[in-house]
Structure formats: C-alpha cells, structure tokens
Phi, psi and omega in degrees: 000347181300332180299322182280335172295317177296316182303323186257320186283327180294316176299323177299318180293321181298317182288324190253345182286133181245129177266128183301134178061020178223104184269124176244130180307135183303316183294329176294316178297322180300312181290324178296319179296316180295317179297317178303313181301310184290327177295313180295320179297320178297318179298315181295321178293319184288326185259010182289149172292150183298342179280348178275089185126119187304321189269356187298322180301317179294319180293323177292324175301313179298318181300314179296321180293312182296329181294336181269339183276157174279168180299320181293325181291336180297333182297338184262003182280144182278054179207160182305133187297322180299320179291322178298317179295321179300317177299316183297319179298316179298319183294339177291336179269313179204142179260010179285127180303324181293327176295320177299314179297322181292315182296315181296325178295313182295314181299315181300312183289322182299325181273345177270321189302315183305319179291321178296317180296319182295324188256347185289123178241355177210089188299323181300309181293318180299315181295315181296319177294321182300314183286342177282328178294145182294346177295337181294305180293331177297332179298334181268353185230306185275071185304312183296315181296317184289331172297319178294320176298319178299316177298329176300330177291324175293318177299324179297318180297323176290328179297309184292336178266008177056046176249089190293314184298310176299327177299313181297320178300317179297320179296318179298315179298316180298320180292335177285346176263319177212124187303327183298345182292354174300341178296342178293340180302331181283342186302316186298303178293327181295316181297320186273358174288134183265073181274110180251183184299326182292340178289342186300335178302325179263325186291314183299311177299324180296317179296321179297322178294318179301317181293320182294326183244030185299324180295313181294318180295317181295326179299320178290315180298322182298328178297318179292319180297321181292336179286327188246352180227174179257013182289143170276111186257020177298134182295128177219118185299123182257341181071021184275074181257339184299313181292327177298315179297317180298314180295324178295318178297316178301320181295314178299314178302319185289339179260334183275315189289316189281155166275114187304329181288342180268348183282133175285163178298329179290320178297320178295320178298317179291327177293326174299320177300319181297316178300317180294326178297322178298316180297312180298321183294339178294341178262350181300324178295347181263331182195142180292342180298330178296321178293320179298321179290336183278341182304327184292344183243324183291339180291349177269347182302318179300339177272329184288310189301319174299326176296319180298315181295319180295327182266026185300147171289136182309328181289340180252018184303311182295318180296321179297315182292313179295318180300320178299312182295322179296317179299315181298311184291310184296313183290329175296312178296321180297320180302310183289324176298315180294322180295323182278333190245331187283147177252010184240040181250034176056029178061029178281332179248138357285152182281145175220138173284162186294338180273357179267153178283168179280000000 
C-alpha cells in the first residue's frame, strides 16, 4: 500500500510545502503536483502485476490471440474492431504482455493529462477527487473502457471549441474501442446547454421523476441497448447508492456555492456533466452498465469542484473554504479505508509489481 501513499501524499506536500526564502508560483506548484501524480500513476499502471485488476487476465489473453491473427481475421473476433486493431499494432512492436499493459497505461494518461493540466486550479482537491471516482480503479482493470474514456477527452476539446465534425469522428473511434462510448454523443449538446440556477425549478422535479421511475425507464432503455449492443441488460440490484448520494451532494454544492456571474462557460458546461451524472447514476443500482456509461462524465468532476469553490459567492466564502478542506481530508481517509477493507475494488488492492508473486 506504500505505493498509494506516495501517489497521494507527495502531491499534497508539493502543493502546500513552502521553502523558506524561496517563493514558487502557486500555479507552478499546482502543476508540479498534478504532473507528479499522473507520472506515478502511469508507472504503477505500467508496472502492475496482471492480477492487479480483475480484467487484465482476459485482456492479456486477447492480446496474445490478436498478435497471432492476421489483420483480416480480426474482423471476425467478438470484440470491438478498434480495440482489436490497437492490440495488433502494439504486438508488431512487442508481444510481451507487460509491454501491452505499459503502452495502454501511457496512452490512457497521455490523452487525459493535457485537459487536466489546463483546467486544474487546486491539485490537492482534484487528485483526491480523482482517486475517489471509480474511474481510478477502473484504470488498472478496464483497459478498453479507459481508452475510450481517454478518447472522450479529445472529443471534449472539440466540443468546447464547437468543432462538431471532429467531435463525431472521436465518438466513432471511442465506440470502436468500447461500445458504451456512444454515450459521448450527448456531450456536445449537454456542454453547450446554459443550465443556470433558475433552471432548477424544472431540473430538480425532472430528476426526481427519473429516480421514482428508474426501473421502468431502464426497462425501456434496456430494450434499445439489447438491439445495438451485446450487453446483458437484465435488471440486477447492485446496491450502488453511495456514489449517487455523493454526486447529488456535489450537485447541490455546485449550484449553491458559486456566484453565477463568476462561472466561466466551461465551468457551466462541466456542471451540466455533473447533473447528467446524477441522472445516469440513478440507474446504477439496477445494473452496472449505467456506471460504465457514467465514466465518460464523472471523470470531469475533479476539475469542476475546484472551479465552483473559486467562483464562490462572498456570502458562502467560509463554507466554500471549509468544504474544500473537509473534502480533501475525508475523501483521502475514505480512499485508504476503502483500499484496506473493501472487496469491490476490482482487485487493485493490494498493489503488486509484475516481478512480485501473487
């Protein structure tokens, strides 16, 4: 577990540690802390034992299989074609499974990091929120899904710059890696919707209706999913309410704390993602597929909340500051408590390097 102490505690020290008579610009420390986090996370992902992550054994099986097949034979494989081609390209360089894990780790982080660097204004809070999101442990296990999430970040940059055609191309590419990436299609209109506090009169009742009839709504959606995907969408109670409550609290915080006039259009767009995440999470207790579809949006939450705090209404200044500190401390403690005690972390804990035994 010492690996995760380094991963989280060192960035906190980098951002907040002050050297006497040596002034370092806050934003430089902020970026250094963020860079340290992502570099160490990439190293841990690249050097992990195949048992660190529930799905790695299956992905390594596919990688070995695809490396032996011809390009034409890949068309008949029961997996997304884009992912099969991606495996084949890697195998042309090396057929070692550890090389495959390393390349996928690097590619995933490299396409996520630029957006995080551009938008991160509080590395400590962003990092703690990032590891709290289920996308963190998924990074060590769901290789195919996280590659699609990474492509979603490229799609996001085209979204905010109103470049529709490149956005659509990115969505298609992401869906060729993981079918669930079709959820990215909603990103473009969702981001550009100007949902302000006054919209809550209509938004809150609508969300409440969705929650009240989530079973019936999911039954209808599942019929469509079965037509276009191979997912088994049979309702199975997952009990995934904790994250729903957390996202709902984040949403309330995001609308109450800020002065709307101080929020950038990008912050408003990301807040729209958070609202949509709450809606998607309402179906997570019925099926894990809802959580998979939500990964494309919840990964932006760590960037949004620091923006909300920075744009606080003067009357909520103290609450914003205290709330920030509580989130950092509580979620940090929760991460390690969960790592030591939970049995539902995709076998990411305890961590092992590839040269260590199981």
